[in-house]
Each structure stands twice: as C-alpha cells, then as structure tokens.
C-alpha positions as CSV (number, residue, x, y, z in Angstrom):
1,M,0.1,0.1,-0.1
2,E,2.9,2.5,0.8
3,A,4.5,1.5,-2.6
4,Q,1.2,2.5,-4.5
5,A,0.9,5.6,-2.6
6,A,4.4,6.8,-3.3
7,A,3.9,5.9,-7.1
8,A,0.5,7.9,-7.2
9,M,2.3,10.9,-5.7
10,S,5.6,10.8,-7.8
11,H,4.5,9.0,-11.1
12,N,4.2,11.7,-13.8
13,T,4.1,10.6,-17.7
14,L,1.7,13.5,-18.6
15,N,4.6,14.8,-21.0
16,D,4.6,11.3,-22.7
17,L,0.9,11.4,-23.5
18,K,1.4,13.5,-26.7
19,N,2.9,10.4,-28.2
20,V,-0.2,8.2,-27.9
21,K,-1.2,7.4,-31.5
22,C,-4.2,5.3,-31.1
23,P,-7.8,6.5,-30.2
24,A,-8.4,7.2,-26.4
25,L,-11.4,7.6,-24.5
26,V,-10.8,9.3,-21.0
27,I,-14.1,8.8,-18.7
28,G,-14.4,10.1,-15.1
29,G,-16.8,11.4,-12.5
30,K,-17.2,15.1,-11.9
31,D,-17.4,14.2,-8.2
32,D,-14.5,12.0,-8.0
33,V,-12.3,13.0,-5.0
34,F,-9.7,10.3,-5.5
35,T,-9.1,11.5,-9.2
36,P,-10.6,14.9,-9.5
37,R,-12.1,16.0,-13.0
38,W,-9.1,18.3,-13.4
39,M,-6.9,15.2,-13.9
40,S,-9.1,13.5,-16.3
41,E,-9.4,16.8,-18.4
42,E,-5.6,17.3,-18.2
43,V,-5.3,13.5,-19.4
44,A,-7.6,14.1,-22.2
45,A,-6.1,17.4,-23.2
46,N,-2.5,15.9,-23.6
47,I,-3.6,12.9,-25.7
48,P,-4.0,14.1,-29.2
49,G,-7.6,13.6,-30.5
50,A,-8.8,12.0,-27.1
51,D,-12.4,11.9,-26.3
52,L,-13.6,13.0,-22.9
53,H,-16.5,12.2,-20.9
54,L,-17.3,13.1,-17.3
55,Y,-20.3,11.8,-15.5
56,D,-22.5,14.3,-13.5
57,N,-23.1,13.1,-9.7
58,A,-20.5,10.5,-10.1
59,G,-17.5,9.7,-8.2
60,H,-14.6,7.3,-8.3
61,A,-16.8,4.5,-9.0
62,F,-18.5,6.2,-12.1
63,H,-18.4,2.8,-14.0
64,W,-20.8,1.3,-11.2
65,E,-22.8,4.4,-10.6
66,C,-23.7,5.1,-14.2
67,M,-23.4,1.5,-15.5
68,N,-26.5,1.8,-17.6
69,D,-24.8,4.6,-19.6
70,F,-21.2,3.5,-19.1
71,N,-21.6,0.1,-20.6
72,P,-23.1,0.8,-23.8
73,R,-21.1,4.1,-24.2
74,T,-17.7,2.1,-23.9
75,T,-18.8,-0.6,-26.1
76,D,-19.9,2.0,-28.7
77,W,-16.9,3.9,-28.6
78,L,-14.9,0.7,-28.8
79,L,-16.9,-0.7,-31.8
80,K,-16.3,2.7,-33.7
81,H,-12.5,2.8,-33.1
C-alpha cells in the first residue's frame, strides 16, 4: 500500500501522452475525490484527439454508479474505433 501511494504521488508521464497514437477515451466522475475531474481533463487534453466524458453526480466508481450509460458508451466507442 505504501509503494502504491508513493507511486501515485510521484509518477508523472503527462508529457509522454502526446506520443499516444491510438484513439483514447478518458472517462471520469465529476465528483471523484480520488481522481478529480481536472486530472481527467488534463489527461484528455494531452492525448491528441482524445475523447472525454465526465459523469455528473458520479465519483470514483462512476463505472458502477452510471452502469446503464457506461457499458453502452464504452462498447459503442470501442466498436467505432
């Protein structure tokens, strides 16, 4: 757990995201306290052509909180790319 926390605080590859050449979908919850929306926005902004979707009234478990939308959204996105 300590190693995971240390990695979360020091690991930064934001500058490398410009090298991503495949389609990318960044999804988050607007109310996520662990990975705040600004982090998702920052990641998406640094991946060329990335799609971003942020769920209203959802936190870190947005994929469970918004399952009725998350599952078809990600499936449709994957099928298109």
